[in-house]
C-alpha positions in Angstrom: 3.6 -23.9 6.8 0.0 -25.2 7.3 -2.8 -22.9 6.7 -5.2 -21.4 9.3 -8.6 -22.9 9.9 -10.8 -20.3 8.5 -13.2 -21.7 5.7 -16.0 -19.7 4.2 -18.5 -21.1 1.8 -19.8 -18.7 -0.9 -22.0 -19.1 -3.9 -22.0 -22.9 -3.4 -18.3 -23.3 -3.5 -15.8 -23.3 -0.6 -13.1 -20.7 -0.5 -10.5 -21.6 1.9 -8.2 -18.8 3.4 -4.9 -20.6 3.6 -1.8 -19.3 5.4 0.5 -20.3 2.6 0.7 -20.1 -1.2 4.0 -22.0 -1.3 2.4 -25.0 -3.1 2.2 -22.8 -6.2 6.1 -22.6 -6.3 8.8 -25.0 -7.0 11.1 -25.0 -4.0 14.8 -25.7 -4.8 17.5 -26.5 -2.3 20.4 -24.0 -2.4 23.7 -25.5 -3.5 22.1 -28.2 -5.7 21.9 -26.3 -9.0 24.5 -24.9 -11.5 25.2 -21.2 -11.2 24.8 -18.7 -14.1 26.1 -15.2 -14.7 23.8 -12.4 -13.6 23.8 -9.4 -15.9 22.4 -6.8 -13.6 20.9 -5.9 -10.2 18.1 -3.4 -10.3 17.6 -1.5 -7.1 14.6 0.8 -6.5 16.6 3.0 -4.2 14.8 5.2 -1.6 17.3 5.1 1.2 21.0 6.3 1.3 22.4 2.9 2.5 23.6 0.8 -0.5 26.0 -1.4 1.4 24.1 -4.6 0.8 23.3 -3.9 -2.8 26.9 -3.1 -3.6 28.1 -6.3 -1.8 25.7 -8.3 -3.9 26.9 -6.7 -7.1 30.6 -7.2 -6.2 30.2 -10.8 -5.3 28.2 -11.6 -8.4 30.1 -9.4 -10.8 26.8 -7.8 -11.9 26.1 -4.2 -13.0 24.0 -2.1 -10.6 21.1 -0.1 -11.9 20.2 2.3 -9.1 16.8 4.0 -9.5 16.8 6.8 -7.0 14.2 9.0 -5.2 13.1 10.1 -1.8 16.1 9.9 0.5 18.6 8.9 -2.2 20.0 10.6 -5.2 22.0 9.4 -8.3 25.2 11.3 -7.5 25.5 9.8 -4.0 24.5 6.4 -5.2 27.2 6.4 -7.9 29.7 7.6 -5.4 28.8 4.7 -3.0 29.1 2.2 -5.9 32.5 3.6 -7.0 33.9 3.4 -3.5 32.6 -0.3 -3.3 34.4 -1.1 -6.6 31.3 -2.0 -8.6 29.9 -1.0 -12.0 26.8 1.1 -11.7 24.3 3.4 -13.4 22.1 5.7 -11.3 19.1 7.7 -12.3 17.0 10.2 -10.4 13.7 8.9 -11.4 11.7 12.0 -10.5 13.2 13.7 -13.6 12.3 10.9 -16.1 10.0 12.3 -18.7 6.4 11.3 -19.1 5.9 8.5 -21.6 9.2 6.6 -21.0 7.0 4.2 -19.0 3.6 4.1 -20.5 0.5 5.5 -18.7 -1.7 2.5 -17.5 -5.4 2.1 -17.4 -5.2 0.5 -13.9 -3.5 3.7 -12.6 -6.2 5.9 -14.1 -8.9 3.6 -12.6 -7.5 3.8 -9.2 -6.7 7.5 -9.3 -10.4 8.2 -10.2 -11.4 6.2 -7.1 -8.9 7.8 -4.9 -7.3 4.4 -4.4 -3.9 4.9 -6.0 -0.9 3.3 -4.2 1.6 6.2 -3.9 5.0 4.5 -3.6 7.0 4.7 -6.8 8.4 1.2 -6.7 6.3 0.0 -9.6 7.5 2.8 -11.8 11.2 2.1 -11.0 10.8 -1.6 -11.6 9.1 -1.0 -14.9 11.9 1.4 -15.9 14.4 -1.2 -14.9 12.7 -3.7 -17.2 12.9 -1.4 -20.1 16.6 -0.7 -19.6 17.3 -4.5 -19.2 15.4 -5.3 -22.4 17.1 -2.7 -24.5 20.5 -3.5 -23.0 20.2 -7.1 -24.0 20.5 -8.3 -20.4 19.2 -11.8 -20.1 19.3 -12.4 -16.3 18.3 -9.6 -14.0 17.8 -9.5 -10.2 15.4 -7.0 -8.5 16.7 -6.3 -5.1 15.2 -3.8 -2.6 17.5 -1.6 -0.7 16.4 -3.0 2.7 17.3 -6.6 1.8 20.5 -8.2 2.9 21.8 -11.5 1.2 23.4 -13.9 3.6 24.8 -15.8 0.6 25.0 -13.6 -2.5 25.8 -16.8 -4.5 22.0 -17.6 -4.2 21.5 -15.0 -6.9 23.7 -16.8 -9.3 22.0 -20.1 -8.5 18.7 -18.4 -9.1 20.0 -17.2 -12.5 21.0 -20.8 -13.2 17.3 -21.8 -12.9 16.0 -19.4 -15.5 16.3 -22.1 -18.2 13.5 -23.9 -16.4 11.6 -21.0 -14.7 10.4 -17.6 -15.7 11.3 -16.1 -12.3 13.1 -17.3 -9.2 12.6 -15.7 -5.8 14.8 -15.8 -2.7 13.0 -17.0 0.4 12.5 -14.4 3.1 14.6 -15.1 6.1 14.2 -11.8 7.9 11.1 -9.8 8.9 8.1 -11.5 7.0 7.2 -9.5 4.0 3.4 -9.5 4.4 0.6 -6.9 4.4 -0.3 -5.2 7.7 -3.4 -7.4 8.0 -1.3 -10.5 7.9 1.4 -9.1 10.2 -1.4 -8.6 12.8 -2.9 -12.0 12.2 0.5 -13.7 12.6 1.6 -11.8 15.7 -1.6 -12.5 17.4 -1.2 -16.2 16.9 -2.3 -17.0 13.4 -0.4 -19.2 11.0 0.8 -17.2 7.9 3.7 -17.8 5.5 5.4 -15.5 3.0 5.4 -15.8 -0.8 7.9 -14.9 -3.4 8.3 -11.2 -3.8 9.9 -8.5 -5.9 12.3 -7.5 -3.1 14.6 -10.4 -4.0 13.6 -11.7 -7.4 15.6 -13.0 -10.4 13.9 -12.8 -13.8 14.7 -13.8 -17.4 13.7 -12.3 -20.7 10.4 -14.3 -20.7 9.2 -11.9 -17.9 10.0 -8.7 -19.8 6.6 -8.9 -21.5 5.0 -8.3 -18.0 4.9 -5.1 -16.0 4.3 -4.0 -12.3 1.0 -2.2 -11.9 0.7 0.7 -9.4 -1.0 -1.3 -6.7 0.1 -3.1 -3.6 1.3 -6.6 -4.3 2.4 -5.4 -7.8 5.0 -8.2 -7.9 2.2 -10.9 -7.6 0.6 -9.3 -10.7 3.9 -9.2 -12.5 4.3 -12.9 -12.2 0.9 -13.7 -13.8 -0.1 -14.3 -17.3 -3.5 -15.3 -18.8 -3.1 -19.0 -17.7 -2.0 -18.0 -14.1 1.3 -18.0 -12.4 4.3 -18.1 -14.7 6.6 -21.0 -13.8 8.3 -19.7 -10.5 10.8 -21.2 -8.2 12.1 -20.4 -4.7 15.7 -20.8 -3.6 18.2 -19.6 -1.0 17.4 -16.7 1.4 17.1 -12.9 1.7 17.0 -11.0 4.9 14.3 -8.3 5.1 15.1 -5.5 7.5 12.8 -4.7 10.4 10.2 -2.0 9.9 7.0 -0.9 11.7 4.1 -2.3 9.7 1.5 -0.5 11.8 2.3 3.1 10.9 -0.8 5.2 10.1 -2.2 4.9 6.7 -0.3 1.8 5.6 -3.1 -0.8 6.1 -5.7 1.1 4.1 -3.2 1.8 1.2 -2.5 -1.9 1.0 -6.0 -3.2 1.2 -7.2 -3.1 -2.3 -4.0 -4.7 -3.6 -4.0 -7.2 -0.9 -7.6 -8.1 -1.7 -7.0 -8.4 -5.4 -3.9 -10.5 -5.1 -5.2 -12.8 -2.5 -8.5 -13.3 -4.5 -6.6 -14.1 -7.6 -4.1 -16.4 -6.1 -6.9 -18.1 -4.2 -8.3 -19.1 -7.5 -4.9 -20.4 -8.7 -4.7 -22.4 -5.5 -7.9 -24.2 -6.6 -6.6 -24.9 -10.0 -8.6 -22.1 -11.7 -7.5 -19.2 -13.9 -7.6 -15.4 -13.6 -10.6 -15.4 -16.0 -12.6 -17.2 -13.4 -12.7 -14.1 -11.2 -16.2 -13.0 -12.0 -18.4 -10.5 -10.3 -20.1 -13.3 -8.4 -16.7 -14.7 -7.3 -15.5 -11.3 -6.1 -18.8 -10.6 -4.2 -18.3 -13.9 -2.3 -14.6 -13.3 -1.9 -15.2 -9.8 -0.4 -17.5 -11.2 2.2 -14.8 -13.8 3.2 -12.0 -11.1 3.2 -14.0 -8.9 5.6 -14.9 -11.8 7.9 -11.2 -12.7 8.0 -10.2 -9.2 9.0 -12.9 -9.3 11.7 -11.5 -12.7 12.9 -8.0 -11.1 13.1 -9.4 -8.2 15.1 -11.0 -10.6 17.6 -7.8 -12.5 17.8 -5.8 -9.4 18.5 -8.2 -8.4 21.3 -8.0 -12.0 22.8 -4.3 -12.7 22.4 -2.8 -13.2 25.9 0.9 -13.1 24.8 0.7 -10.1 22.5 3.1 -7.2 23.1 0.7 -4.7 24.8 2.5 -1.8 23.2 1.7 -3.1 19.8 -2.0 -3.8 20.3 -3.4 -0.4 19.7 -1.6 0.0 16.4 -2.7 -3.5 15.3 -6.3 -2.8 16.2 -6.3 0.6 14.4 -4.6 -0.9 11.3 -7.1 -3.7 11.1 -10.0 -1.4 11.6 -8.8 1.0 8.8 -8.3 -2.0 6.4 -11.8 -3.2 7.1 -13.2 0.3 6.7 -11.4 0.7 3.4 -12.7 -2.6 2.1 -16.3 -2.0 3.2 -16.4 1.5 1.9 -14.3 1.4 -1.3 -13.7 -2.1 -2.5 -16.6 -3.6 -4.6 -16.9 -6.6 -6.9 -17.3 -4.3 -9.8 -14.1 -2.5 -8.9 -12.3 -5.8 -8.7 -13.5 -7.0 -12.1 -12.8 -3.5 -13.6 -9.3 -3.6 -12.3 -8.6 -7.0 -13.9 -10.1 -5.8 -17.2 -7.9 -2.7 -17.1 -4.9 -4.9 -16.2 -5.5 -7.0 -19.3 -5.5 -3.7 -21.4 -2.3 -2.6 -19.7 -0.5 -5.9 -20.5 -1.3 -5.2 -24.2 -0.2 -1.6 -23.8 3.1 -2.6 -22.1 3.9 -5.2 -24.8 3.2 -2.8 -27.6 5.4 -0.2 -25.9 8.3 -2.7 -25.6 7.9 -3.8 -29.2 8.0 -0.1 -30.4 11.1 0.6 -28.4 12.8 -2.6 -29.8 11.9 -1.6 -33.3 13.7 1.8 -33.1 16.6 0.6 -30.9 19.9 0.2 -32.7 22.2 -1.0 -29.9 22.7 -3.7 -27.3 24.2 -2.1 -24.3 23.0 0.1 -21.4 24.3 3.4 -22.8 22.4 2.9 -26.1 19.3 1.8 -24.1 19.4 5.1 -22.1 19.6 7.0 -25.5 16.7 5.1 -27.0 14.6 5.9 -23.8 15.6 9.5 -24.0 17.1 9.6 -20.5 20.8 9.5 -21.2 21.3 13.0 -19.8 19.9 11.8 -16.4 22.3 8.8 -16.0 25.2 8.9 -13.6 27.9 6.3 -14.0 30.5 4.8 -11.7 
Protein backbone atom coordinates (compact mmCIF):
# COMPACT_ATOMS: atom_id res chain seq x y z
CA UNK A 1 0.00 0.00 0.00
CA UNK A 2 1.32 3.46 -0.82
CA UNK A 3 2.29 5.79 1.99
CA UNK A 4 0.53 8.98 2.92
CA UNK A 5 1.83 12.38 1.88
CA UNK A 6 3.11 13.77 5.16
CA UNK A 7 6.81 14.68 4.89
CA UNK A 8 8.59 16.62 7.62
CA UNK A 9 12.14 17.94 7.42
CA UNK A 10 14.15 17.92 10.65
CA UNK A 11 17.81 18.67 11.37
CA UNK A 12 18.58 18.95 7.67
CA UNK A 13 17.33 15.47 6.80
CA UNK A 14 13.88 14.50 5.51
CA UNK A 15 11.89 12.07 7.63
CA UNK A 16 9.01 10.66 5.67
CA UNK A 17 6.01 9.22 7.53
CA UNK A 18 5.10 6.31 5.32
CA UNK A 19 1.91 4.30 5.51
CA UNK A 20 3.75 0.99 5.08
CA UNK A 21 6.89 -0.80 6.27
CA UNK A 22 6.29 -3.80 4.03
CA UNK A 23 9.39 -3.05 1.94
CA UNK A 24 11.46 -4.27 4.90
CA UNK A 25 9.93 -7.75 4.55
CA UNK A 26 10.24 -10.53 2.00
CA UNK A 27 6.70 -11.35 0.84
CA UNK A 28 6.25 -14.97 -0.21
CA UNK A 29 3.21 -16.37 -1.99
CA UNK A 30 1.40 -19.10 -0.04
CA UNK A 31 1.47 -22.52 -1.67
CA UNK A 32 4.87 -21.99 -3.31
CA UNK A 33 7.27 -23.23 -0.60
CA UNK A 34 7.94 -26.61 1.04
CA UNK A 35 6.29 -27.20 4.39
CA UNK A 36 8.07 -28.15 7.60
CA UNK A 37 6.93 -29.61 10.90
CA UNK A 38 5.96 -27.12 13.59
CA UNK A 39 7.04 -28.15 17.09
CA UNK A 40 4.73 -26.00 19.15
CA UNK A 41 2.21 -23.17 19.16
CA UNK A 42 2.57 -20.72 22.06
CA UNK A 43 -0.67 -18.97 22.98
CA UNK A 44 -0.72 -16.03 25.44
CA UNK A 45 -4.22 -16.88 26.63
CA UNK A 46 -6.39 -14.23 28.27
CA UNK A 47 -9.75 -15.41 26.99
CA UNK A 48 -11.72 -18.60 27.49
CA UNK A 49 -12.14 -19.35 23.76
CA UNK A 50 -9.42 -21.67 22.43
CA UNK A 51 -11.30 -23.07 19.43
CA UNK A 52 -9.02 -21.48 16.84
CA UNK A 53 -5.78 -22.30 18.66
CA UNK A 54 -6.83 -25.93 19.11
CA UNK A 55 -7.81 -26.17 15.45
CA UNK A 56 -4.40 -24.85 14.39
CA UNK A 57 -2.60 -27.33 16.67
CA UNK A 58 -4.69 -30.24 15.46
CA UNK A 59 -4.15 -29.45 11.77
CA UNK A 60 -0.40 -28.91 12.17
CA UNK A 61 0.12 -31.72 14.73
CA UNK A 62 1.87 -29.23 17.01
CA UNK A 63 1.98 -29.11 20.80
CA UNK A 64 0.04 -26.25 22.40
CA UNK A 65 1.68 -24.21 25.15
CA UNK A 66 -1.15 -22.23 26.77
CA UNK A 67 -0.02 -19.37 29.02
CA UNK A 68 -3.10 -18.35 30.99
CA UNK A 69 -4.25 -15.31 32.96
CA UNK A 70 -7.18 -12.88 33.18
CA UNK A 71 -10.31 -14.69 31.94
CA UNK A 72 -8.58 -18.01 31.34
CA UNK A 73 -7.06 -20.61 33.62
CA UNK A 74 -4.87 -23.64 33.04
CA UNK A 75 -7.39 -26.26 34.12
CA UNK A 76 -10.07 -25.03 31.72
CA UNK A 77 -7.51 -24.54 28.93
CA UNK A 78 -6.25 -28.13 29.22
CA UNK A 79 -9.81 -29.41 29.31
CA UNK A 80 -10.54 -27.60 26.05
CA UNK A 81 -7.38 -28.99 24.46
CA UNK A 82 -8.22 -32.53 25.62
CA UNK A 83 -11.72 -32.28 24.15
CA UNK A 84 -10.19 -31.05 20.88
CA UNK A 85 -7.77 -33.99 20.80
CA UNK A 86 -4.51 -32.01 20.89
CA UNK A 87 -1.38 -32.22 23.04
CA UNK A 88 -1.18 -29.28 25.42
CA UNK A 89 0.60 -27.84 28.42
CA UNK A 90 -1.07 -24.99 30.30
CA UNK A 91 0.31 -22.67 32.98
CA UNK A 92 -1.37 -20.04 35.15
CA UNK A 93 1.31 -17.41 34.63
CA UNK A 94 0.31 -15.31 37.64
CA UNK A 95 1.86 -17.98 39.85
CA UNK A 96 5.22 -18.17 38.04
CA UNK A 97 7.96 -17.28 40.58
CA UNK A 98 10.05 -14.15 40.21
CA UNK A 99 13.28 -14.70 38.34
CA UNK A 100 12.05 -17.31 35.88
CA UNK A 101 11.93 -14.47 33.37
CA UNK A 102 14.64 -11.94 34.28
CA UNK A 103 13.86 -8.43 35.44
CA UNK A 104 14.63 -5.93 32.68
CA UNK A 105 16.17 -2.46 32.80
CA UNK A 106 13.56 -1.23 30.31
CA UNK A 107 10.80 -2.28 32.72
CA UNK A 108 12.44 -0.44 35.62
CA UNK A 109 12.92 2.68 33.49
CA UNK A 110 9.29 2.80 32.36
CA UNK A 111 7.98 2.01 35.84
CA UNK A 112 9.96 4.93 37.26
CA UNK A 113 8.37 7.22 34.64
CA UNK A 114 4.85 5.81 35.20
CA UNK A 115 4.89 4.61 31.59
CA UNK A 116 4.79 0.86 32.05
CA UNK A 117 2.65 -1.04 29.55
CA UNK A 118 0.50 -3.23 31.82
CA UNK A 119 -0.64 -6.17 29.62
CA UNK A 120 1.31 -9.36 30.41
CA UNK A 121 1.73 -10.51 26.80
CA UNK A 122 5.49 -9.83 26.79
CA UNK A 123 6.01 -11.87 29.95
CA UNK A 124 4.07 -14.80 28.49
CA UNK A 125 5.94 -14.74 25.19
CA UNK A 126 9.30 -14.58 26.99
CA UNK A 127 8.28 -17.54 29.14
CA UNK A 128 7.26 -19.35 25.96
CA UNK A 129 10.70 -18.70 24.46
CA UNK A 130 12.42 -20.19 27.50
CA UNK A 131 10.26 -23.32 27.44
CA UNK A 132 10.84 -23.68 23.69
CA UNK A 133 14.59 -23.31 24.01
CA UNK A 134 14.96 -25.83 26.82
CA UNK A 135 12.53 -28.26 25.19
CA UNK A 136 14.66 -28.38 22.06
CA UNK A 137 11.85 -27.02 19.89
CA UNK A 138 13.26 -25.65 16.64
CA UNK A 139 10.14 -24.14 15.00
CA UNK A 140 7.62 -22.35 17.17
CA UNK A 141 4.55 -20.28 16.33
CA UNK A 142 3.23 -17.47 18.50
CA UNK A 143 -0.52 -17.26 18.06
CA UNK A 144 -2.80 -14.84 19.91
CA UNK A 145 -6.09 -16.22 21.16
CA UNK A 146 -8.13 -13.78 19.05
CA UNK A 147 -6.55 -14.93 15.77
CA UNK A 148 -8.23 -17.33 13.35
CA UNK A 149 -6.26 -19.03 10.59
CA UNK A 150 -8.25 -19.48 7.35
CA UNK A 151 -5.55 -21.92 6.21
CA UNK A 152 -3.59 -23.50 9.11
CA UNK A 153 -1.16 -25.00 6.58
CA UNK A 154 0.25 -21.46 6.32
CA UNK A 155 1.98 -22.16 9.65
CA UNK A 156 3.75 -25.19 8.18
CA UNK A 157 4.80 -23.17 5.14
CA UNK A 158 6.08 -20.42 7.43
CA UNK A 159 8.05 -23.08 9.32
CA UNK A 160 9.48 -24.23 5.99
CA UNK A 161 10.93 -20.77 5.42
CA UNK A 162 12.94 -20.72 8.65
CA UNK A 163 16.05 -22.07 6.92
CA UNK A 164 16.19 -18.71 5.11
CA UNK A 165 14.54 -16.34 7.60
CA UNK A 166 14.77 -15.81 11.34
CA UNK A 167 11.02 -15.15 11.58
CA UNK A 168 7.99 -15.46 9.33
CA UNK A 169 4.71 -13.68 9.97
CA UNK A 170 1.24 -14.33 8.60
CA UNK A 171 -0.38 -11.34 6.88
CA UNK A 172 -3.30 -9.82 8.76
CA UNK A 173 -6.51 -10.41 6.82
CA UNK A 174 -8.93 -9.37 9.58
CA UNK A 175 -9.20 -6.17 11.59
CA UNK A 176 -5.97 -4.21 11.03
CA UNK A 177 -3.56 -4.70 13.91
CA UNK A 178 -2.47 -1.08 14.36
CA UNK A 179 -2.19 1.33 17.24
CA UNK A 180 -5.17 3.54 18.09
CA UNK A 181 -3.53 6.52 16.38
CA UNK A 182 -3.23 4.66 13.08
CA UNK A 183 -6.74 3.20 13.35
CA UNK A 184 -8.12 6.74 13.59
CA UNK A 185 -5.89 7.91 10.77
CA UNK A 186 -7.01 5.07 8.46
CA UNK A 187 -10.70 5.27 9.31
CA UNK A 188 -10.74 8.99 8.59
CA UNK A 189 -9.24 8.52 5.12
CA UNK A 190 -5.48 8.05 5.52
CA UNK A 191 -3.50 5.27 3.89
CA UNK A 192 -2.00 2.89 6.44
CA UNK A 193 -0.81 -0.70 6.10
CA UNK A 194 -0.06 -3.33 8.76
CA UNK A 195 3.28 -4.95 9.51
CA UNK A 196 4.26 -8.39 10.73
CA UNK A 197 3.23 -8.96 14.35
CA UNK A 198 3.55 -11.35 17.25
CA UNK A 199 -0.09 -12.35 16.99
CA UNK A 200 0.75 -14.82 14.22
CA UNK A 201 4.51 -15.24 14.01
CA UNK A 202 6.67 -18.33 13.41
CA UNK A 203 10.23 -18.21 14.72
CA UNK A 204 13.29 -20.41 14.69
CA UNK A 205 16.06 -20.87 17.22
CA UNK A 206 17.96 -17.87 15.82
CA UNK A 207 15.33 -15.68 17.46
CA UNK A 208 15.60 -17.30 20.89
CA UNK A 209 18.45 -14.90 21.67
CA UNK A 210 15.93 -12.05 21.55
CA UNK A 211 13.18 -11.07 24.00
CA UNK A 212 9.94 -9.09 24.15
CA UNK A 213 10.25 -5.88 26.22
CA UNK A 214 7.31 -4.69 28.30
CA UNK A 215 6.26 -1.92 25.92
CA UNK A 216 3.69 -1.61 23.15
CA UNK A 217 5.04 -2.94 19.82
CA UNK A 218 7.15 -5.41 21.78
CA UNK A 219 7.11 -7.71 18.74
CA UNK A 220 8.83 -5.07 16.60
CA UNK A 221 11.66 -4.92 19.16
CA UNK A 222 11.85 -8.71 19.32
CA UNK A 223 12.64 -8.81 15.60
CA UNK A 224 15.59 -6.40 15.89
CA UNK A 225 19.27 -6.96 16.48
CA UNK A 226 22.17 -4.47 16.43
CA UNK A 227 22.20 -4.35 12.63
CA UNK A 228 18.45 -3.81 12.29
CA UNK A 229 15.59 -6.09 11.35
CA UNK A 230 16.43 -9.79 11.40
CA UNK A 231 15.62 -11.47 8.05
CA UNK A 232 11.82 -11.62 8.18
CA UNK A 233 9.24 -12.85 5.69
CA UNK A 234 5.48 -12.65 5.28
CA UNK A 235 3.27 -15.45 3.97
CA UNK A 236 -0.34 -16.62 4.10
CA UNK A 237 -2.97 -14.93 6.24
CA UNK A 238 -4.34 -14.63 9.76
CA UNK A 239 -7.70 -13.15 10.70
CA UNK A 240 -7.68 -10.72 13.64
CA UNK A 241 -11.00 -10.55 15.52
CA UNK A 242 -12.80 -7.21 15.72
CA UNK A 243 -12.27 -5.10 18.84
CA UNK A 244 -12.87 -1.49 19.90
CA UNK A 245 -9.58 0.40 19.55
CA UNK A 246 -10.98 3.58 21.08
CA UNK A 247 -11.59 2.33 24.60
CA UNK A 248 -10.39 4.81 27.26
CA UNK A 249 -6.73 4.62 28.17
CA UNK A 250 -5.60 2.50 25.22
CA UNK A 251 -4.10 5.30 23.12
CA UNK A 252 -2.01 6.79 25.89
CA UNK A 253 -0.76 3.36 27.00
CA UNK A 254 0.40 2.67 23.43
CA UNK A 255 1.96 6.03 22.66
CA UNK A 256 5.51 5.53 23.93
CA UNK A 257 5.90 2.10 22.29
CA UNK A 258 4.33 3.35 19.08
CA UNK A 259 6.70 6.32 19.01
CA UNK A 260 9.79 4.22 19.72
CA UNK A 261 8.96 1.53 17.17
CA UNK A 262 7.96 3.95 14.43
CA UNK A 263 11.09 6.00 15.05
CA UNK A 264 13.38 2.98 14.85
CA UNK A 265 11.73 1.43 11.83
CA UNK A 266 11.74 4.82 10.12
CA UNK A 267 15.52 4.67 10.37
CA UNK A 268 15.61 1.14 8.98
CA UNK A 269 13.40 2.25 6.10
CA UNK A 270 16.11 4.77 5.21
CA UNK A 271 18.90 2.18 5.31
CA UNK A 272 20.17 3.25 8.75
CA UNK A 273 20.68 1.29 11.98
CA UNK A 274 19.27 1.49 15.53
CA UNK A 275 22.57 3.06 16.62
CA UNK A 276 21.71 6.10 14.47
CA UNK A 277 18.81 6.98 16.80
CA UNK A 278 20.61 9.83 18.57
CA UNK A 279 19.14 12.50 20.85
CA UNK A 280 19.10 14.84 17.86
CA UNK A 281 17.23 12.29 15.77
CA UNK A 282 14.62 11.71 18.48
CA UNK A 283 14.09 15.42 19.03
CA UNK A 284 13.24 15.86 15.36
CA UNK A 285 11.23 12.69 15.22
CA UNK A 286 9.08 13.70 18.19
CA UNK A 287 8.19 16.96 16.47
CA UNK A 288 7.15 14.96 13.41
CA UNK A 289 5.17 12.45 15.47
CA UNK A 290 3.21 15.18 17.23
CA UNK A 291 2.48 16.95 13.98
CA UNK A 292 1.26 13.67 12.52
CA UNK A 293 -1.19 13.19 15.39
CA UNK A 294 -2.41 16.78 14.93
CA UNK A 295 -2.86 16.03 11.22
CA UNK A 296 -4.89 12.93 12.10
CA UNK A 297 -7.03 15.02 14.46
CA UNK A 298 -7.78 17.57 11.75
CA UNK A 299 -8.57 14.73 9.36
CA UNK A 300 -11.03 13.13 11.80
CA UNK A 301 -12.80 16.46 12.31
CA UNK A 302 -13.06 17.02 8.55
CA UNK A 303 -13.90 13.49 7.33
CA UNK A 304 -17.35 13.61 5.74
CA UNK A 305 -17.91 9.85 5.53
CA UNK A 306 -16.79 8.98 9.03
CA UNK A 307 -19.15 7.01 11.27
CA UNK A 308 -20.44 9.80 13.54
CA UNK A 309 -20.76 7.42 16.48
CA UNK A 310 -16.99 6.78 16.33
CA UNK A 311 -15.85 10.39 16.00
CA UNK A 312 -15.87 11.34 19.72
CA UNK A 313 -13.84 8.26 20.66
CA UNK A 314 -11.33 8.91 17.89
CA UNK A 315 -10.90 12.53 18.88
CA UNK A 316 -10.44 11.75 22.57
CA UNK A 317 -7.98 8.94 21.74
CA UNK A 318 -5.88 11.16 19.51
CA UNK A 319 -5.92 13.96 22.06
CA UNK A 320 -4.80 11.61 24.83
CA UNK A 321 -2.02 10.20 22.64
CA UNK A 322 -0.81 13.72 21.81
CA UNK A 323 -1.01 14.76 25.46
CA UNK A 324 0.99 11.71 26.55
CA UNK A 325 3.62 12.39 23.88
CA UNK A 326 3.98 16.08 24.74
CA UNK A 327 4.02 15.59 28.50
CA UNK A 328 5.98 12.35 28.94
CA UNK A 329 7.93 11.37 25.83
CA UNK A 330 11.29 13.11 25.44
CA UNK A 331 14.35 12.55 23.30
CA UNK A 332 16.32 11.68 26.44
CA UNK A 333 13.73 9.06 27.40
CA UNK A 334 13.82 7.50 23.93
CA UNK A 335 17.61 7.31 23.94
CA UNK A 336 17.58 5.98 27.49
CA UNK A 337 15.09 3.28 26.56
CA UNK A 338 17.32 2.06 23.72
CA UNK A 339 20.34 2.00 26.01
CA UNK A 340 18.35 -0.04 28.54
CA UNK A 341 17.12 -2.31 25.75
CA UNK A 342 20.72 -3.08 24.76
CA UNK A 343 21.47 -3.93 28.39
CA UNK A 344 18.40 -6.15 28.51
CA UNK A 345 19.44 -8.06 25.41
CA UNK A 346 22.69 -8.99 27.16
CA UNK A 347 20.76 -9.86 30.35
CA UNK A 348 18.40 -12.12 28.40
CA UNK A 349 21.20 -13.89 26.54
CA UNK A 350 23.11 -14.50 29.77
CA UNK A 351 19.94 -15.86 31.38
CA UNK A 352 19.34 -18.25 28.48
CA UNK A 353 22.98 -19.39 28.56
CA UNK A 354 22.82 -20.06 32.33
CA UNK A 355 19.63 -22.10 31.95
CA UNK A 356 21.15 -24.13 29.12
CA UNK A 357 24.25 -24.85 31.21
CA UNK A 358 22.28 -26.45 34.05
CA UNK A 359 19.60 -28.07 31.90
CA UNK A 360 19.99 -31.83 31.50
CA UNK A 361 17.12 -32.75 29.20
CA UNK A 362 15.55 -32.05 25.83
CA UNK A 363 11.79 -32.22 26.35
CA UNK A 364 9.10 -29.97 27.78
CA UNK A 365 8.73 -31.77 31.13
CA UNK A 366 12.44 -31.38 31.81
CA UNK A 367 12.25 -27.75 30.68
CA UNK A 368 9.55 -27.04 33.25
CA UNK A 369 11.70 -28.71 35.91
CA UNK A 370 14.75 -26.60 35.05
CA UNK A 371 12.63 -23.44 35.16
CA UNK A 372 11.19 -24.48 38.53
CA UNK A 373 7.59 -24.34 37.36
CA UNK A 374 6.74 -28.04 36.92
CA UNK A 375 4.19 -27.95 39.77
CA UNK A 376 2.26 -25.22 37.88
CA UNK A 377 1.87 -27.17 34.64
CA UNK A 378 -1.38 -28.84 33.60
CA UNK A 379 -1.24 -31.41 30.79
CA UNK A 380 -3.79 -32.74 28.33
